[in-house]
N, C-alpha and C positions, 0 to 999 in steps of 0.2 A: 446617704449621699452616693449617687452613682458616679461612674467615671467622668461623664460629661460635666456634671455639676462640680466635681472635684477639680477638673481642669479650668472650668469657668471661674471658680472661686480663686484659683491660683493666678488668674490673669493671663489664663491661657494665651642666677648664677648656677651652674651644673652641680648636681648632687651625686655622690658616689653610691652606686647600688651594691648591696651585699648579696651573697648567694641566698636563695630562698630559705634554706634551713636556718642560717644564722640571722637572717632578717627577721623571721617570725619570732625567734627566741629573743631578739633585741627589743622587739615592740612590747612584749608582755613581761619580759624578765624571766620567762620559763623556757627550759629546753623542750624539745619535742617530746622527750620521754616524760618530763614533768607534766606537760599538758595532758598526755594520755592518762597518767596516774590521777590527775585531778578530775578528769572526766569520769574515770572509773569510780572515784570516791563520791562524787557529787550526785550523779544521776540516780543511783539507787536510793538516795535520801529524799528525792523528790516524790511528792504524792502524784497520783495520776492527774489531778487537777492542775498542779504546778507544772508538770511536764507539758500538758496541753496548752497552758498559758504561754509557754515559750514559743509555741507554734503559730501564733497569730499576732498581727499588729493591733495597736490600740490607738484610735483617734482621740486625742486629748483636746482640752480647751486651748492649750497653748498652740497645738498644731492648727486648730481651726482659726485661732487668732492670726496666725501667719497668713492665712488665706482670706482674711478680712471678714470673718463671720463669727469671731469669738471675742477674746479679751484684748486682742491687739498685740499680743506678744509674738516673738519669733518662735519658729518651730522647725520641724523636719518633714520631709516628704513622708516618712514613715517611722514608727518606733514600736518597740515591744516593751513588755513590763519587766522583763528580767526576773530575778529572784534575790531580794535583799537578804533573806534568811541564810542562803547558801553562797552569797557573793557572786551571783551570776549577773553580769552587766546587761543592760538593755541594748538592743540594736537601735541606733540612732542614725538614720540615713537621709541623704538628699540625692536628687538627680545630679548627673554630672558629665554628660557627654562633652560639654565644652566649658565646664566650670561648675562651681558649687551653685546649685540651683535655687530658684524661688526668691525668697525675700532678703537674702543676705547680699551685702555689697561684696562682690567677688571679682576676681580676674576672669574676663571673658576671652577665651581662646578662639581661634578660628574653628569652624565646624570640623567634624571628623573627616569629611571629604577633602577639605583643604589640607589638613594634616596628612591625610593619606597621600596626597599629591607630592608631599615632601620626600616620601620614600626613605624615611629616616627613623628607624626604631629607637635609636639612642636619643634623639631629640624628643621623640614621643614619650620616652621614659622620663625625661625632665619635665615635660608638660604634665604627665601624670603625677610626678612628685610634687609639683606646685599645687595641683588640685587636691592631692592627698593632704598636704600641709594645711591648706585652707579649710578643708573639711574638718580636720582635727582641731583647728583653731576655734571653730564655732562649737566644739564639743561633740561633733558627729564622729562616728566610727566606721561608717560604710558609705562608699560612693557608688551610685547606681550607674556604673560604666565599666568597661567600654561597650558601645553598641557595635557588634561585629556581624550584623546580618549581611548576607550577600546582596549587592545591588543587582537584582534581576533585570530591572528596567529603570531607565532614568526618570520616568514619571512618578516613581514611588515618592510619596510625600516626605518620608523620613530619610531619603537618600543622603541628605546632608549630614546625618548623624553617624553614618558608617564610613569606613575607609575606602571602599571601592568594590569592584566586582569579582576580584580574584581571590580564591580561598587561601593560597599561599601568602599573598600580600596581606590579606586580612589577619592571618595568624601571626605574622611577624610584627605587624603594627600593634595588634591587640595585646600580644605578650609583652611588648615593650612598655605599653601603657600600664598593664597590670604590675609589672616590676616596679614602676615608678610610684604608682598610687600606694602599693603595699609596703613602701618604706614608712608609711604613716597610718593607713587605715585599710579596711577590707575593700576589695574591688568586687564588682558583680558583672560578669559577662552576660550580655543579653542580645537578642531575645531568642530563646532556644525553643523551637527551631522552625525553619522554612517560613519566616515571617517577612513578607516581601510586598505587601500592599497595605494601604491605610483605609480606603473607603469600605472595604469588606472584611477588615481584620477580625472583627468580632464574631463573624459567622462562617468565614470561608473554610472549606476543607481542602488543604493542600495535598494533592495526590502525587506521590513521588515514589519511583521504584527504589529498591534498596541500594543499588549501585549509585544512582544519582544522589541519594541522601548522603551516602558515605563520602563520595568524592567531591561533591559541590557544596553541600549545606552544613557539613559537620567538621571538616578538618581544622578550621580556624578555632572552633570551640575546644577541640582537643589540644591545640597549641596553648590556649589560655589555661586549660587544666594542667598541662605540663609545667606551666609557669606558676602553679600553686595558687590559682585564683581562689578566693575564699568562698565565693558563691556564684551561682548561675541562675538567671531569671527565665522562667518558662513564659512562652508567648501566649497571646490571646487565641490564635487560630487552632484549628484541628490539623493533624497530620495523619493521612490515611485513615480517617474516620475517628481518631481519638483526639480529644482535646489535649493540647500539649501538657497541661497540668495533670492529666489522667493517663499519660502515655507510659505504659510499662516498658515499651521498647526503647523509647528515648531515654527515660530516666533510670530504670532498673537494669535493662540489658546493656545499654551502651555507656551512659554517663557514669553510673555508680558501679557497674559490673566490669565491662571491658577496660574502661579508662581508669578505674580505681579512684575516682574522684572522692576526696575525703571531706569536702565542704558541704554546704547546704544549698538546697534548691528553694528559691523564693518565687512566688507567683508575681505576675504583673499586677498592676493596681486595679482592683475592682473588675468584676466580670471575667476574670481569667480562671476562676474555679467554678465548677457547676455541680460537683458531686463529692460529698464528704468521703465516702468509702473509697471511691475510685481514686481520688487524689492522694489520700493517705497511703493506700496500698502501693500506688505507683511510685511513691517516694517524694511527694511534695512536702518539704519540711516546714515551710513558713508561708502562711496565707497573709497577704497584705492588701490594703492597709489596716484591715480589721477582720475579726472572726465572723465571716458570713456563712461559711460552711464548716469551719472548724469550731473551736470553743465548745459550747454546750452540745452541739450536734455531734462533734467528734467524740466527746466523752460518752454520749449515749451509744454511739456506734461501737465503742470499745466495750462498754458494759453489756451490750447485747450480743457480743461475740462476733460482730461483723468485721471489726478491725482488731487484729492481735495487739496486745500491749507491747509486744516486741517491736512493732512498727513505731510506736510512740517513743519507746526507749531509744531507738536508732535516731529518730529525728532530734530528740532532746540532746543526744550525744553529739550529733553533728553541729547543732547550734552552739553547744557549750565549747566544743573543740575550737571553733573559730573565734569565739569571744575570748576564751582563755589565751589563745595565741596572740590576739591583737590588742586586748584591752587590759592593761595592768593598773595597779592602784594609783600610780602617778601619771595616768594617761594624759592629763591636760598640761602637765609640767613642761615649760619651755616653748609652748605654742602661743603665739601672740596674735590676737585679732587685728592689731594695728598693721600687721603685715598683709592683710587681705588686700589684693590689688596694689601692692606696693610697687615702687619703680622696678625692683629686681624681678618681680613676677610679671609685670607688664612687658619687661624686656624679653622674657621667654615667649610671651604671646606675640610680640613683634617679630622675633626670629622665626617663629612657626609660620606666621603669615607670609613673610618674605620667601621662605623656602617652599611654601605651598603654591605660590602664584606661578602659573604656567604661561609662558609665551607661546602662543599658537601660530602666529603668523607675523612676519617682519620683512616685508619686501622693501627694497630701495633704502634700507637703513632708516626706515621711518622712526624707529626707536633706537637708542634713547633720545629724549629731547635734551640736548646739551645746553646748559645755561650759557649765555653769551652768544651762541649761534642762534638760539631761539629767543626772541624778545617778548612775544605775546602768544598766549595759549588760550583758546576758547574751550571752556568746559561746558558740555551740554548734557541735559537729561535730568529728570526729576530724581532718578535713582542716585545721582551724584550727591544729593543733599540728604539722602536717607541714612539714618543710623542703622545700617543694614547688617545685623549680626546673626540673623537666622530666625528659626521658628520661635513662636511664643507659647508652645505647648509645654510638655514636661521637661524639655531641655532648656527652658528659658534661664538666662543669667542676667543679673542686674549689676553691671559694672559701674564704677563711679563716673566714667565718661566713655564716650564712643567717638572715635574720629571717623567722620564720613570721608568719602573719596574727595569731595570738594575741599573739605577742611585740610586733608592731608596734602593735596596738591598746592593749596595756598600756603600752608606752613612751610613746605619744602621748596617753594618756588624761587626764593632768593631774588635775583634780579629780573626774573621773568614776571611779566604782568599777566594776571589771570582775569579773564572775562567769563562771567557765568550767564547762561540762559537755560531756563527749564525745558524749553522745547514745546511748551504749550502753544506759543506763537511760533509756528514753523518758519515764517518769513523772518522774524527777528533772530531766530537761532541760525538760520542760513546766512544771514547778513553778518552775524558775529563770527561765524566760521570763516567767511570770506575775508574778513579783515585781519585775521590772526595768522601767525606763522605756522601754527599747527592747531589741530582740534582734537580734543579727547571727548568722546561720547561715552558716558557711563550708562549702561543698560542692564536689564536682567529682571530678576524677580525679588519679591519680599516675602515675609511670613504670611501675607494675605493670599498668596497664590499656591504655596506649598508648605507642608508641615504635618505635624501629628494630626491624624484624623482626616486629612484631605490630600489626595493625590493631585499632582499637577495635571491640568487639562490638556496641555500641548507641550511639545518640545520647542516650538517656535516662540520668538519674542512677540509681545503684543504689537498689533499693527502700528500703533502710534510710534513705538520705539523704532520699528523697522523704517518707517517713513523718515524719522529724524536722522537715522544713520545714513540713509540714501541722500538726504538733503545735505548733510554735512560733507559727505564724500564728494558730492557734486561741486560744492563750494570751495573745498580745500583738498588738494591732493595728498597732503600729509594728515590723514585722518586715522586716529587710533581709537579702537573700540575696546573698552574695559567692561567685562561681563561679571556680574555678581549673581550667583544662584547656588543651589545645592547639588546640581548634577549637570548632565550634558544639555547643550542648547543647539538646536538646528539653526543653521546660519544662511540658508537660502532665503531670499534672493540677494542678500547684501554682501556676502562674504567675498565675492569677486570684485567688489567696488572699493574695498578698503585695503590699505597696505599692511595694517598691523592690528592684531587681536590679542588681548591679554585676558586670561581666565583668572579671576580673583576669588571666586567662590563667595562664601560669607566669611570675611577674613578677621572677625573679632574686633575687640575694642581698639586695637592699634592698626586696624586694617587700612584706614586711609593713608596713614604714614607708610605702610608697606607698599601700597599701590604707587604712591608718589616716589618712593625710593627706587622702584623698578622703572617707572616711566622716565625719571630724570637720570637714570643710569648710575645712581649711587650704589645700587645692588644689582648684580648680574643674575637674572632669573635662572633658576635651576630646577623648578618643579616639573614633574612628569605626570601625565594623565593616569589616574588609577582606574579609569573607565574608558571605554571606547566612545568616541563622538561620531554618531552616524550622520550621513547626509540627510536622511529622512527616517521617520519612524518605521517605515516598511522594511528597513534593513535589519530590524531587530526581531527577537522572539516576541510573540504577542503578549500584550499587557492586558490582563483581564482583572479589573478591580470591582466587578459587579456581580459575578456569578457566585453561587453557593459552593461550587466545587471547581477547582482549577488544577489542571495537570501540568506538572513541571518536568521538562526533559533535561538531559545533561548539558544541552548547549544554550548558552546565553552570551551576551557581550561579544568580546573578540573571538571566542571559540565559535559562536554561532555564525559570525560574519565570515570567518575563514572557511568554515564548512560549506557555506553557501556561495562562496566566491564573491562576496560583496566587498567593495572598496569603501572604507570609512572616510569620513571627512578628516578625522585625525585618529590615528591608531592608538590602541592601549599602550601606555608607556611613553607616549610622545611628548616632547617639550623642547623648545628652542632655547638658545642662549645668545648673549651678545658677543660671544666668542665662538670658535669652531673646534670640534674635537675629531681626531682621527683614531680609528681602531686598527690594530695590526698584531700579527703573530699570536693568534689564538693557539694555545696548546693545552692538552690534558696531561696530567702527570702520569697517566697510564691509559693505554688503549683498551684495556679490558678490566673488568672488576667483578667481584662476586656479588650476589644479591643482597648481602648485608654490608657491603663495603662502602668506601668513600672515594670520591674523585675530586681533584682540585683542578679547576679550569683557570688558566691565566691568560690575560690579554693585555697588550700594551696600549695605553690610552695617552694621546698627546694633545695638548692644548695648542692648536695651530693658529690661534688668533692673538689679539693684542691686549686682552683683558683677562685677569684672573677669574676663575670660575669653579663651580662644582658640577660634576657630571654623575648621573646615576647609570651604572652599568647593569644591564639586565641579562639574566640567564634563563633560557627556555629549553625545554626538552620535548622531543616527540619520538614516537615509535612507529615508523611507517609500515613495518611488517607485522604489526600486532595481530593476534588472533581474535581480538575483539574490536568493536568500534570505539575509536579514541579520537580526541581532538588532535588537530595537526601538530600543535605544540601547546605547552602550558608553562607558565612561569614557575621556576624552581629555585630562584636565587636572585639576589641583587646586592649592590654595594655602592656607596657614595665615595667619590674621590675628589679631592681639591687639587687644582692644578694652576700653577703660575703660567704666564704666557711662555710658550716654547717648551714647557716642561713635559716630560714623559714619565709615567709611572706604570708599573706592572700591577694590575688589579687581580687579586686571587679570590675566587669564589668557590667555596667547598660545596659539593653536591653529595648529599647522602643518597646512596642508591635506593634505599627503601622509599624515597620520595617519588620514584618512578613507578611505583606499584599502581595497579588498578584493583578495584574490589571485586573479587570472584564470588558472586552470589551463591553459586552451587556449593562452593567450599565453605562459605561463610567466613572468609578471611581475605586479607590483602595478599596479592600475588605480584611479585616482580618477575616479569617474563624474561626468560633467557633469549635475548634477541639483540638486534642492533638498534641503537638509539642515536638520534641526531641531537647534538648539544650545540646550541646557538647562543652567541653573546653579541650584544650591541646596545644601541641607545634607545630602542623601542621594539615593539613586536612586529614592526614592518619587515617583511622578508628581505627587501632590498638593503636594509640597514645591518643585517646580521652576518657575522662570521660563523662558520660551522665546522664541527669536527664530529667524527663518529666514535661511539663508545659501544663496545660489545660487553654485554652482561651474561655471565655464565657461571654456574656452580654456586655454592653457598657463600 
């Protein structure tokens, strides 16, 4: 079964987090020292064949049954055989970027991009904890998430699975998710590395210089490693001529060497491994979902002397280490399948969707639609009726219900009368809009236009949807556009015709309710864009999803646009609210710091409006006098703050000076320049919104 057949068969309350060390011990009942002792005792007792058996998945009849081609039973995305003789558990994993995947009834969360728009690592830890609980409730012990690939371009088909375009933001969100998941099961950070296209992912060679690799494509993986993620998944593509699964540089030099990663590396599913000897020597510990290049081929390579047995010992040790950490004899105790998608878990999904929704435009107080003041609302668009939760590829989730935008608006309407028109008959839709007090057009994409294995063809909405928006806006001055998609949407020529735009992404099983809560003003929107929204695609770095080789530079997204002086439609970090916020009195706790020091930036934020809300405060840093080419500014911190009307709070964000480093290729090390840096705080990356202070870095 190849990858395409595999996917086709598949139907292509807050929890307290413990510190990583105590968390791991609590899961298995062993201390870190006891885990290492057990690894040292068990691995030498394994035969060569048994060790190699640990290093590859096994597709069973149960697994095939879950995909509709076997005995009809439930299964996992992947599993290994373990070793009953020595008490080594099997790996039992499912996909999980937005919930326990494939055939299980599970909570469907908003896609990663929506959760990234919440800018809330603590909430993301709770999301991860629910997913981890549900994975363990079905007997699984590994969730194949988080997806933390950099969004290089918004047409990437799997944009929806990741958190955004910025490495710092990705690392913070990814680490939060890892901490939550690993309260219960192993997490897997993916896809390592420079994995940014779908159409050519199986054959493209991503060419990237060392500095760009280190600064743009790897920092977020390092943050997950620092959070003690159990495993890392290698990507399908090549990097600088080496298949990721064969890359000595990515796996031996960086991941397992410099970063001291003590977990295991697992391949992506099918077609991610091409060479037995190369993959084994480079440090690929587990081939999934079956032994295509490992198994008998790997044993023969060891027996012929092509692969040292010490390589096999290392891989077996890494597998055992994580399994002994996470899987104890009472692993299933206390985990109830009846809690899958229970009301408490659905409530976390709803909170995540609410916080991820971004209000992009709101002229003339078009929103919220206050019940009593608004008596009739026309809801237009076929997307309004879609159960629109995202891709149907490996990230698919099957919740017990999905609330569409139309259903959510109807459920929450109260005294407001809802009229629906699909828009297929443009005249009828326009007439409905004209008769209503307000009109909500729901537009965007579905899994048919973007997802795993297919990049989006355009940033623009389909012509029919654009025509519907223009017709609705002409018929009713109070026209609200709600957008659903996995990434940015270009909004010419209609953006100037409508007073309000809401970005809802693919908001999960409770998404329709979250949309309605924002539209009717029951929830004050607080999401901020985790990616830049361009006016047109020509403002962005080129997207090449057809060539066999693609070169990536250091500039993409907001960095690219600032370097080239392009004005975005909506900047990175942007998001409006139903209240207003004022920033004042930016102060650093010190004017100078050493290269290994820390600085605390404080700013007063006041809610100057009449509605309680939450604001995301963002910290950026730039080095205008740098001796090397650098972005004008880069995100280096953020914090959420809740404010009542009229309330002022001082928000403190700690900046670790090493975060200001660039990668010095000649020295082969990170270097913090002794220079003057501009530290900026504000509500977005827009220069006009930022307060600034200067920081001098000197000495150690």
